[in-house]
C-alpha angles and dihedrals in degrees: 000000000000115000115234098161109154093012122128117217136186118196114188113209084025099147098075146024119350091355093056092047089050092051091052093046094051092047092049087053091055104264129137104239133204114199114215109213137161093234141012088244092061090045091053092045088057089063100260104193110129095009130104118236120231103180128190149086119274102209092102136046090240092052091051091049092052093052093048093044091051091052095046092048094051096040096041092235139346135259102169133029117192112191099205101143112113147139127230129186130157108230124167111247094247091053098052107118133186094264094054092044093047095047093048094050094042096054102031101039111016092039091053093048099043094045087052091048092050092048096050099093092053093042091048089054094051097035085238135163145234128224117192128199109237123161141223082253086066090059098043137015125283110201097197097041107043096153091049092047091050091049095049091046085056091050091052094052092039086057091054093046093049091046090057095042093049100031096126094043114031130012115229125195138152139211120222109205123196119207106337120181105242135139088263093057090044089055092049090049091052091047091054091072092234107063095170092050091047092052092047091051091047091052090050091059087076124061084220087065096227141085120252126244129243089240091059091054091045090055090056091048090053091050092053090048094048133092087248087072093048093130095040112103134155094012125151101202116198114219097183111115091256097307093137094043096080142267 
């Protein structure tokens, strides 16, 4: 297990899915953890004992600043920012409207950037790092989720640009999960009208013939945030069971 004793961590989107698994993993490794959540109700539903709340929406620069400032104030600084907050819906290309496009870009791209921007003074002070949540859909096309794929492609290249811009100050990397079994994916499967078929197709995306777990992604996030990855910068790490490796 990585050792994060004395480290201060903010995980946006930390109340569910991969974000929640990441919060638990950092805390198990000794870190003080702020859970970014849209509401106090979602923070409390996560099981908030021992965690710091950082409440707010991330669609605007001001909202991102409020979340980061709350975490920094309660933690007394910041060593790691994990930008895990995101939205995912499968919408056929001809049905993508301005509202869906704008929400996806605002949360997935602008939220990632402006939380990072707001965290820079604290991360500069601690010589900290940022780990973003990309996706395999940011490294290849996703026919039924074009807005999401576009947003995660932006996150991947944003990670690279930030890594270069901040290379002597703050390391920046991202993980790119494939199909990971979370409540969000379960909801999408149910909404498809054929949950069993959706799950079977998702499993088939990986040569390992299974979906990953949130804990497996969290373990990769902790690696990228750790001293063991001290010379790792600007990486987009697939966590997809070999789905991008070939067929």
